[in-house]
N, C-alpha and C positions, 0 to 999 in steps of 0.2 A: 873335626868340622873347620874349612878355615873362612875364614871372611871377615868384615869390616867392623870396628868399634864404635858404638855410639854411645857420649856422655852426655846428661842432661842434669842439669842445677835447675833446682825449684825452691820456691817459697824463700823468706828471708834471710838475705845472705848475712854471714859471719865471718869471723876473723879467721877459720880454719877451712873453711869449705873448699878454698882453692888446694890446701895439703891433701884434700882426699883425690882431688883431681890429678893433682900432680902422680900420686901414686899410682893413679889409675893408668894414666899414660906411661909413664915410665915402665911399670911392669909391663902395658900391651908391647912396649917397644921390644921384650925380651924373649917374647914368644912369634919369631918371624913364622913360624910352623903352620900356626894356626890363624892368626892375623895378619891383616895384608895394612888396611890403612885405620886411622884414628881420627875421629871425626867430633864434633863437638855442636850439639845442638842449641843455635842462637834463642836467646829467652826461653833456656827449659822446653817442655811439650811444645810450645808456640813456634821454637824454628823448627820442629819434625814437621806439625801442619802446614807451615809456608815453604817447607823442603830450602829452610835456609839454616845451611851446615857449614861448618869451618874445618878446612882442612888442618889438624893439627901436625901432621907429619913436617909442614911447611914452617913449622915454629923452630926458633932456635934453642939446642938442648939446654942452654944457660937460661934461657928465659922460662924454659917449663921447671927449670930446677929452684928459679925464683918466688916461684907460684908457691912455694911451701910456705911464705913467709909474706905473702900478697894479700891482704883482707879483702871481702866482697866477692862475688862470684864473677870470675873473669870472663865468662861464657854467656852472662847475663843470665836475668831470671824473671819465673812470672809468677800469678798465682790464679790459676787458669783450669777448668773443669771440665773434661771431654766429653760433648755428649756422644752417643752411641755410634751416631754418622760419622764422627771424627776419629773415633777410634779405628773402624775402617780405613779412613783415608791415612792413617800414622800405620798401618799395616802396610798399606800401598808404596807409602815412602821407603819403611824400612827395606820390603823387598827390592825396590829399584835401586837400592844404594847397597843391595847387598850385605846390608847390618846384620850379623850374626851373634854378637855380642851388644847388651845393651844395659847401661850403668845408669841409674838413677840416684841421684844423691840429693837426700831431702828428707822432710818429717812425715806427719802421718797422712796429709793428702797425698805426697807425690808417692809414699809406699803402695796407697791406694790405684794410681794410675800405674805403676810398675807393676803390680798385681792382675789388673785387668788387662793391661797389653800383654802379660804372659800366658793368661790364659787365652785370650784370643788368639794369640801365635797357634798356639795349640790346637785349639779346636779348627783353625785353617791349614792346619798339617806343615804350618812354618818351623824349621828348626831354630830356637830364638831361645839364647840362654838370657834369663834377665836377671839380674842381682841388684839389690837395694843397697845403697852405702845409707847409712845415717846421720842427717846433720839438723840438729835445732837447737837454737838456744834455751826453749823452754825447758827443755830436759822431759819432754811426755811422752815420748816413743815407751811402747812397753817391751817386755822381753830382752832390755838392755839393760847393764847396770848404770848407766848414763848415757849420755850424748857428744859426738864431737860438736863442738861449737859452745856449749853450756860453762866446761872450767874455765874458758876465756873470757867469758861476759860476767862469770861469776869473780873471777880475779878484778877483772877492771871496777866494776862496783865497789867491791868490797876498799879499793884502794880510791875512789873516789867519796865515798860515804865517810871513812876515814878523814878524807881531808876537808869535806863539808861539814862535820864533826868539830873539827878542829876550829873552824871558821866561825861556827855558831858558837862554840865555846868561848874564843876571844872576844866575841862581839854581843853576848845573852844580856848585857843591859840594855840594849838597844832593839836586836831582833833574837828575843826569846826562842821562838819554834821553828824547827826547819823539817817539812815533810820532801821526802823524795819518794817521787813517783816511778817505778818500772815495769818494764814491760811484763805479758803475762797475761792470758786470756783466760784461760781456766785450771792451771794449777802455777803454784806460786813460788816453784824452784829458783826462780831468778831473785826473785825479792828475799827469799830465806837467805842465799847467799851473802846478804850484806853485814847477817851478823859476825863474818871472819872481819868486820872493820875492828871487832873489840879485844882489846887487849887485856881490858880491866874489868868489874863487875857495873861501872857507873859510866864506862865509855860508851859512847855512842854507837851504833843505833840505840836508843833505848827500848822503843818501842817496833815490832814486825808484825803486819797485817798482811794475810795471805787470804785467798779465795777458797781456801779449806774450809774456811769458818765463816759463819754469816758476820756480817759488819752489825753492830749494834749502836746506835749515836750513843745512848745514854751510858753505856759500857767504855765507850771511846773517850767519853769526856772525864770520866772518872780517870780511866789510863793518864790521861793527858795532866790531868791536876795532880795525880799521886807523885809524878816524876819530875813536874815543875818544883813543887813543893819540896823534893827533897833534894834534886841535882843544883835547881836553878834554872836548868834549861832543858828542852826537849828536840830529839833528832830523831826523825822515824823514817820508816820505808815502808812504802803501800803499794799495791801489786794494781794495775790498772783493772785488773778483772774484779774487784771486789763486789759482793753481792750483799744483798740485805736480806732478813730470814726468809724471805719468799722465793730467793733466788731470782730476782731481778738485779742486773747491773747497775751499777750506782751512778755511772757514767759512760755514755756511746753516743756515738756519731749517728745524728739522724739522716743526713745528706745519702741520698741512694749513690752518689759517687765514691762514698765510700765504703762502699760494702764489696768485697771480694767475691772472685765466680764460686765460691764455695759456700757464698751466705754469710760471713763472718763480715760484722760490723766493725769500723776502725773505733778503738777503745782510746781514751785518754780523758782528763781533768779531773779524774778524781783526787790529785792533791788540792786543786784548786777550790774544790769542794769542800775538803776537810777542812781547810786553812779557814774558808768563812765560817763552818759550825763552830771551829774555836774562837774566834774573835766575837760570835755571836754570844757563844753560852759561856766562855771563862772570860772576855774582854782582855785578852792575851794577843799582842802582836805574832802573825804567825806566817810565814813565809815559804816557796815551793820551790823544788827542782825538778825539774823533768826531763831528764839525759834522752829521752826517744831514741830513735834508731842508730846513734851513734854506740850506744853499750853494746848492740851485738856483732859490731865490725871493729873496734878499734885495738887495731893490731899492738898499741902502745900496752895493752894491759894480758896481752895474749900470754898463756900457760903453755910452757915447755910440755909438759904429759899430752896438751890437748892437741900440739901441732903435730907431734909423734905419732898418737892413736888417729888420727884423724887420716895423716899420710896411711899408715900402715891399714885401716881399713879399705881405705881405697887398693892398695896395693893386692889385698888379699881377696877382694871383691875377682879383681881379673884371676887371679890363681884358681879361685872357685871354679870359675866359669870355664876355663878351658880345660878344666878338668871334667867338665860335663855337668857341673850344679848348676839349676834354673829355678825362679821362682823362690828365692830366700833374700832375705834381708842381714846386713852384718852385724852380729850384735858385740859387745861388751861384755866381760864378765871378770869380776873382782874376784882374786883367790886369796883363799883364807891364809890368815898369818899378818903377824905384826908389821911387815915391810909391804906397802903396797906395790901389787904385780896384778897386770890384766892379760886376759886372755880373749883371744876371739873366735868366735864360732858362729853358727848361724840360726838364724829361726824363719819358719814361712813366712813369706809375705802376708797372706789372708789373716795370720795371727796378729801382725801389727797395724796393718790398714784401717784407717779409722778409730784405732782404740786410744785412747790416753792416758796415762797414768797421772797421778796426782800425788803430792809429798803424801807421806804416809802419816798415821797416828803418831808413831813412835818419835817423828823428828818434828812434832809440833807442842808447845807446853800447855800445860792445862788448862791457860786462862784463857790461848786463843790470841794472845799479843808477841810470841816469841816463838824462838826454834829451843831445840833441846842441846845437850851436850853432843848426843848421839850422832845428829846431822853434824856438826861441826866436825866431828872426829871421821865421818863418811867425807865428808867433802875436800879437808884440807889436803889430803893428799895428792889431790887433782890441780892445784893451783900452782906449782914448780914456777917460779922460785919464791913463792908467798909475796909478803909485803915489805917493804924497805923497813928498818928499824928506824925511828922517830925519836929528836931528843925530848925527855922530861925535867922541867927543871924543878926544882927543889921548891923553888917558891918560898924562903925563909924571909920572913918580914922584918925591914929594921924597925927596930924602937920607938915609939911615938915619943916626940919631944915637945911639940906643941900642945897634943891632946884634941 
């Protein structure tokens, strides 16, 4: 089968989503017998609806190579849920441009779109090979060990939290409590990654709160009080998706403009809320940092493992498609053994679409305020080259002479 390739990027940008795009493009260029042109949809599925397609054959090969280390979504992205009528429009555009290979790079909602496009093409008798390429900093796709994009946000946050911890430790006499709010709607994978900032037991972050465990104010205050009395200062990481025992989000935007096409309200404000609790209940000054979207696209903290795996996922997607596969997402599977190795396979799009994976119980401590060593062992190989070594002064006091 010979035809054109379509690439669409959707959802939140990451530090390595363009590496997957580069993998698709460069591999597609190698298959002259099966592939004519390579097109990129402007702003994901919206670009298909509007028939706004970029001719990537016109790009300089050096530019495509540079995509591997360029953050964000070079083709543009969106969060848009197609109506049934719009799926017919999508298929019409694909037919008009002789698209025979479609690659969707994204997360849960993107895989749902890819799955529906695949089924629609089959029903219409149009031969189209659809492959999903995983991408999400939330790391919540099922049937894959981890998701491209996650190792990089994990490394960046570990660096940021370690630095913020040193800041608070230095000036704890004035600013004793620091709360760092991370992204994460339904799962706490991103927040959990901040544990990599610790080198010794009493190093920050001292507390980590994930949405997999209900937030109870009294317990939270007791945790903060205990750490403060022991260490003299407190640094914690909290997930923006924290929920109370009834499952209600602690904080989310009520504005209609902040709700995306899939009905997801914009989250944020948890750290501010918890700071107020600490001030009210303990009478201790508390400050907060909220990295926001910068954490998901920061190439300065990108993992070398992440870049390589994101690229390979894109390359393999093309290889599978030209061999006749369709209706699958590329999956990453960790191989057994002491040395980290990752094998790539495929999983049916229908098993991935709209399903979410949360942090498992074995990765969360019994008190629900930290992660376990098993989680650290699982994550550490993914953030190569790790964290830089910092100095630790002995801090030997000179004897007092005045008293």
